[in-house]
N, C-alpha and C positions, 0 to 999 in steps of 0.2 A: 193179337196185339203183341208187338215185340217190345220188351222192356230192356232199357239200357241200365248199366251200373249207376249212372247219375240219377236216373229216375228212382231206382230202388233205394239208393242211399237217401234221397230226398224224402221218400215216404217214411223211412225210419227216423229221419231227422225231425219230421213234423211231430211225431209222438215224443221224442226225446226233448225237444226244445220246450214243449208244453210242460214237461216235468223238470226242466233245468233248474238247478239250485235247490231242489227238494232234498231233504235229508232223510233219515229214517232207518231204523233197524240196526241191529248190531251185526247182521250178516254172518253170525257164527253158525256154521253148518256142521261143526264137529259133533255136537250132541245129537243131531238128528240123523236117523238112519236114512240112507238114500235108496229108494226102490230101484228096480230095474228100469232102464230108460224106456219110456212109452213110445209106441209107434202108432201110425194111423193117419187118417185124414185130418184136416183142420177141424172139422166138426167133431170128430171123435176126440181129439185132444182137448178141445174146448169143453166137451161134455165131461171128460175126466176130471177137470178142475171146476166144473159147475158154473160155467159162464155161457151166455148167449152171444156168439160172435157177431159183430157188425162187419160184414165183408167190405173191404176197401179195394182190393185188387183180386181179380179172378181171371188168371191167365194160365196158359199151359205150363209155363216155367215157374210160376209163383202164385200162391194164394195167400192173401194177407187179410187179417181182421183185427179190429180193436176189441178188447174185452175189459170188463170190470168184474172183479170178484171181491165181495165184501171182506172176507177173511184174509185176502191178499193185501188189503189196505192200499189199494190204488189200481190204476189202469195199467194194462200191458198190451203189447202188440204180439200177435201170434201169426207166424208165417210158416208155410210148408213149401217145399221145393221139389222140383222134378229130378234134380241131380245133386250129388254131393258137391260137385264143383260150383254149381250155381249158388248153393247155400254158402260155401266158403267165400266166394266173391262178394256176396251180399253182406255177410258179416264183416269182412275186411273193410268194405266201403263204409258201412254204418258205424263201425267202431270209432272212426274219426270224429263222430259227433258225440262221443261219450256214451253213457248208458250202462245197463247191467243186462247181460245176456245169459239165458239158460238155453243150452244147445243140446239137441238130440239128433238122431239120424234123420236127416232131411227135414228138420223143423227147428225153429228158434222162437223163444218167448223173450221179448224185450220189456223189462220192467222199468217203471219210473224210479224205483229205489231198490237197494239191495234186499230190503225186506220182502218186496214183491217176488223177486226171483227165488229167494230162499223159501218162501211159502209154496210157490209153484213146484219147486224141486221136491218137496215132500210127497207130492202126488205123481209128477211126471218123470222124476229122476233127471238124468242129464248132467252136463258139466257147466259150471258157471264161468263166464268170461267177462272181463271188464273192458269198457271202451276207454278212450283217452280222457283223462281227467283234466279239464280246462279250468278248474276252480282257482288254481294258483294264478291264472292270468286275469281273473276277475277283479282282484284287489291289487292296488299299487301302494307301496309305502312312499311317503314324501321325503324320506331321508336317504337321498342318493348322493 
């Protein structure tokens, strides 16, 4: 199965739209020590954080699953990639839909909230990236 960038972005958008508008967490990572960034298969990464992954996409270029972890306070998407370039293209396309991204080498976890990615980071390490914030467009003031 050949996956296109729009298909990959749509898959990420499905999770993100389900959590759109949810708040949560202070996102303060300064106090928490960040471990060395984890590596491995999708199943290995899921086991590291204690979730049972529900596989959504199982292709050569991308493996993607949804997860729920009780102490992460929400759902998250976990994806692994065959190449660094494929990962970056996926992230760049998905970020247009907003969201909170925990990024490792050839993997990404997409959380519903900042609290989810902050909790996952305590186990998986990685770097946090933020998608485009569309909340300013959701409310309009009547005083123009």
